[in-house]
N, C-alpha and C positions, 0 to 999 in steps of 0.2 A: 580973411583966411581962406585958402583954397580947400576944396573938398578932397577926400582921399582919391576919388576918381580923377580929379583934375591933376593932382600930384602925380598919379600914375601916368596919365597922358603926357604931362610935361616931361616926365622922366624918360618916357619911351621916345619922345620926339627929339631928344637932345643928343643922341649918340647912335652910331652905327656899330652893331655888335657882330662878332664872328663866333658862331657856335657850332659845335660838332655833336651830331646825334649818333650815338654808338649803340645800335640795336639790330638784332638779326631778323626782325620781322618787318618787311617792307611796308605793310599796311600801317603799323604803328609809327614808323619813321615818317610816313606821309601825313598821318594824323597830327603828330606832335609838331611837324614842320608847319602845318596850317595854323596851329595854335600860336606858334612863335611869330610867324609872318603877320598874323592878324594883330598881335600885340606890339610887335617891333617891326614896322614896315620895311626898314632898310637893312634888316638883319641878313648877314651872309651865312648860309647854312651848308655845312659839309656833312657827309654821311659815311659811316663804316658799319660793318656787320660782324666783326670779330675782333678779339683783342689785338692780334698781330697787326692788322691794318690800322687799328686805332693808335697803337704805339708808333707805327711808321708815320702816320699822318701828323702826330704831334711834333715830330722832329722837323717836318716840312712847314708847319704852321705854329710857330712858337708864340704868335700873337693872338691865339685863341682866347676869347673871353670866358668861355665856359664849355665843359664837356658834359653832355647829358648821357649817363652811362647805365646800360642795362646789366644787372648782375648775372644774368643767366645766358648771355650769348656765348658762342664757341670760344674756348680759350680762357674764359674768365675764372673758372673754378671758384665761383662765388666771390668772397671778399679778397681772396688771394690776387685776383686780377686788379682790384682797386689798389691794393698795396703796391703792386708792380708799376701800375700807371703813375701813382703818386711819386714813386722813387725815380722813374725815368723822365717825368715831366712835372717836377714839383711846383713850378710857377703857375701852372694852369689849373684853375678851380674846377672841381668835379662835383656834380650833383648826381645822386643815384635816382634813376627813374625805374621803378620796379613794381611787379605785381605783389611782391613780398610785403606783408603787413605785420610781421612779428616785431614787437617792440625791441627785443634783444638784438635783432639783425640791424635795425635802424640805429640803435645806440652804437653798435660795433662799427658800422659804416662811418659814423661821425668820428669815432675814436681813431679810425684808420685814415682820417684826413678828408673825408667828403665834407663839402660845405652845406650839404642839405640832403634831404630824402623826400622825393615826391612819389606817391603811390599812383599806379596807372589807373586806379579807380577814381582819382580825384576829378571833380567837375572841371570843365574847361576854364572857367573864370579863376578858380583856385590855382590851377596850374600856371596861368599867366601871372597872377600876383606873386606866386612863389618864385618864379623865374626872375621877375622884376626885383623882388626882395634880395635875391642872391646876387644879381648883377649890381645891386646897390651896395654890395659889400657885407651883407648880413647873412646869417645862417637861417635856413628854413627847415623846420621839423613839423610833421603832421600832428598838430596839437591834440586832436581827438584820440590818436593812438598813444601819444606820450602820456596823456592824462589818464588813460585807461588803467585801472588797477591791475588787471590781469589775474590769472589764476595762481595758485600757490606754487606750482612748478616754475612758472615764469619768474615769480618773485625770488625763488631759491637760486635761480641762475643769475640773479642781479644783486648778489650780496655786496658787490664792490661799489654799488651806487651810494653816493653820499646822502646821508639822512640829516635833515635840518632839525634842530631841537627847538622846543618852544621858547627857550631863553634867547636863542639866536634871532628868532622871528620878532621877539619883543624888543630887540635892539633896533629894529628898523623903524623909521619914521612913517607916518601915514602915507606920505607921498612915495616913499620907497616901496611900501607894500603895494601901492597901486601900480607902480612901474613893474614890480615883479609879477603881479597878476597879469598884466598885459604881455609881459615876456613869455609867460607860460602858454599864452594863446598863439605864440609864434609870430608876434608882431615885431616889425623893425623899429628902430629908434625913431624914425620919421613918423611912423604911424602912432607910436606911443605919444610922441610930442603933440600930434594932432588931437588925439583923444583926450589927453589931459590938459590941453591948452597951455603947454609950456614949451620953451625953446629946446631944440634938439641937443644943444650943448648941455643943457640942464639934465636931460635924460641920460646922456653919457656919463655925467658926474654921478647921478643916482645909481646907474648900473655899476660903476666902479666901487661905490660905497657898499652896494648890495653884495658884490662878490667878496669884498673884504670881510663884511660882517657875517656872512654865511660860511666863510672859510673854504670857498671854492675857487678854482683857478680860471674858469672861463664861463661864458654865457650858457653853453650847453649844460654844464654841470649844475648851474643855478636853476635852469628850467627843469631838469630832471629831479633835482632834490626837492623842488617845490610843486611837483605835478599833482600831489594829492592833498594839498593844503586847502582848508576852508577859509578863504580870504575874508569872507564877510564876517566871520567870528572875530578875527584879529582887527579888522577895520573898525568894528563896533567899540573896541577898547580905546581907540584913539579919538 
């Protein structure tokens, strides 16, 4: 079995990606560009510094594999810019790269169509893994922020978040609990398969069963609903 690092290296060496860095800070564009080139040697990088030029460029390059989008560059108006971009270029995946670390903003970004959220304070290696995970077709969320309980005010603004009951968790098999625990760490199906020593197709089957048993519609809802669970307590029962 290959190691996770080898998997990542193999993945990066098999395709040439075209990515757009949309950020109004030249130094950050240069820094994230270096991170991408180091991880994906043949990547083609494009750059924009405001929403208008980003929208225009997506019309010229409909084959973009990913847009790395800053929430605070000119024209964005926060999440409104993300919504406009998703409406005008719905086939191009968008990941938010932002200094914002509020859980509620991260959740809203994914709700509005982002395939992930990477904080600018993330270590270089974590950024590379996050981008690889997204290019692999998975969603990436910063697990440390998602798992944080937050204060009472942030909880009150998140009343619409799905809450998993003890009865629903007890419906999960031991293996499904393990898969869900790894999901809350932001791991892709490929990484879960490696850590649990099972086939990736088996992971996908477990994920489908988990969504059904928890009564949620997608992977993000499952991760959010399970972010505060003490998995060790439930795993001891199995």
